[in-house]
Phi, psi and omega in degrees: 000135181293135178292133176288127179226121179239169180218154171238112186245072182288152173264124185277063182244015180174195180292170173280108182287146180294334174293319176293322178297322177296319177300315178299317181298312183293325174294319179298316179298317182294321178295313182292323180296327185254015183052039183259201183234140173251122180259128176260120183231119179272115183269086190257031183283345175277087188296328183288326186256340182287133181226154176294327178299318179293320178300313179298320180296321179294312181297316179297319180296317179295319180294319179298320179289344182083021180264088182280150179245159186261333179222148180099191007285131170269155179241126187302325181296338180291344185246026182302322180297321179296321181295318180293321179295323178296320178297317178296322179298318180292322176298312183297327182274359180081014178268359180210165180209163179273131181244121184260005180296137179276164178299323181294318179297316181296321180293319178298317180295321180295317180294322179294319180295322179290322179295325179277001180056039176287145179294325184250119179242017179279190181298136186267004175079023182308315185267002186295327187246024175298143178282161176305324181292319179295319179296315181298320180294318179293323178292322179297326180282354179076023179287124180294156181213156169253167174251126179251146173282138182266099179294133182306134176267082180209163177288158176111192187223151168272131187219154173205159179264121178261131184291345178256314190261352182085209183287127176248126182229148174209131182297140176305323183292345181266359180252117180283160174294110188264153182284133176243345177221130180289171180291342177273005177089003182263125179296150179273168181310315185308314182281314182303316183298317180292315180299318179294319180293324177294313180298320183276004176057043181289128182260333182225135177242109178254115181206174185287160181290349175290350177266002184303319182294331178286326190296318180304315180290325180289328175301319177296323179292317176304314182297315183292329179274001177070030182250149177293143181279131177287171174278129180256142174218108183263116184278153178294156176280164176249120185244163175271187183293341177266011179066030173262144176295133182292134182205160179295324181300319184269331190238353177075208190288348182293349178264006180258137177302322180305323180302316183286328174294316181290333181273002175085028176278152178275128187308311184289334175297319177295318177300316179304314179295314182298324179298328183277357175276090178097005175220146175218151184278353183084007178227181178276354183295136178239333182259123184231134167288171178301314183294320180295320182290320176300315182293322184279337189292138173208153179291330183293338182268002174286133184285153175275339185260155182295145177269166184240127172264108190275079179245128177246114185302141176069020174262102185295331180290316179246077183287352171213190182304125181303328180293322177295318178299317180295315179297318180296321179298320179297320176295318181300319183286335184260352185295138173307137191299327179294322177293319178297318181300321179296321179291318180295320178303313181302317181287321179298322177299316179296326184270358181074024182255351188287139177230128184300339180293343178291348176246009180228251187291339179250021181297313181299318178297317182299313181295319180295323179292317176301316180296325182290319192260350190287342188297339180255006182261157182246330180225165179298327181294341179297334181293327180272348181249286182292335180257013187300327184298339180280344187237351182204161179268347183265059181259159182265138173266118184293152187295318184298308178292331178299313180292316187285320190252344184243297186295335179290339184233083182303332182291348177298338176301331179262319186294316184291319173299325177296318177296323178300320178297320179297317180297318182296330184271353182295133176300323178224128181266104181226172178301317183293313183292324179293318179294319180298317179296319181296313183289326178294319179294319179300320179295319179297321182277352182059046175232165177289141178304330182299332179297315179289317184295313180292324176296317177300314182303315182294316181294318188278331184236342183078006187246161178276329183218170180164202179296174177303140187301322185277342167291321179298315180302315182292324180292314180290328180092151186302314185300313180294317181299312181299314181299316183289323180290330178285340185253043186272339187300329183297338180292334180278351179261354184292000000 
């Protein structure tokens, strides 16, 4: 049985786009499902736009996602001689020819064809039938030329079977003689890509439907080069709610993998979400381990229709697709606490919140606190923002709980310090004793216990909701609780 070999060939002209990451993921899944190989090939032939920074970003992004490759990274520019030899081979075999038409001539012909409302405005084949003598004379004159592929002049269609879209056909007469080598002697993507795939023995090509126009021409190149045609599977595109293709120009940093790493997303949670953009398992299951997703993945379950990235600009609650936020939260809540602690440590170091005691004498407290507060969080970064009050005194009190639980009750300026005195005097500070003291004071003041409890929550955590109030007291500890409750008056001056 032929070994399954797939490839991920990003162009290093920017960040790792989540659309590209999805392509890498689906190729990775297909390789792993079939005990095959994933080849990483950096298509760096765009010398003006390709940068080492982009290459590093792509490699770092793939490694962060956990998408390991089996061969490479290869760099397309390293095989420039092979690409040129393939062009020469096509010329020698009569599958290509030199075209001396200038850009100006081609533009005039295109404008004339459009003015005449002709159905076909592509290249008209002017140089296709030049004699050897005519070619030699033009070369002697130093007229620059490109090399065009000679599409067969015969009845019928170029066709291939797509594992997602079914049979794809296009009449030979509808395919113009396309350029495979520029006038500067450098082969174009169409040819380079095919030559590289032949050399790397690629058996399956999984890529976006935006490559459909390329595939028909590449099928002709495989045939002309005498190479077996790989299996094609064209995945749906990912669009926004306005049916625009997601891009940095239109959507900003939310389409970059780097954004999700910096925002505290769990790598496999992002992979899980990306897999569901245009693929479904045929069941209601949405959360998959790596092994489960590999086992469930199939080309037949890839959708024919475009997927939707549900992003609404300027929505602070859903700063990215709500489904992605939900999936990440589920992973966050289920992650083994030691793994979560390692991620939080990494973010705390960046935020200046890390304390070495969290790995020594206060390790048990640190792990228990993470376990207590994570159920309402969505990303790792929430521990340093929404959960900051548990680890530092410079936390923010949110506006909603401030208005609802503090400013609405001016007497809390007196009541909460009074409660702090009761806590300080307790022989033993426990959940039970703290709750008993709180309810006893509320009864003395003839107010509902919730006024004190909600006021405490806002003062102690800055949040409207969270874990049980008396779990919070025990977690923060008596000294911190007393100090914060005694210092409540400043909230009324904000």
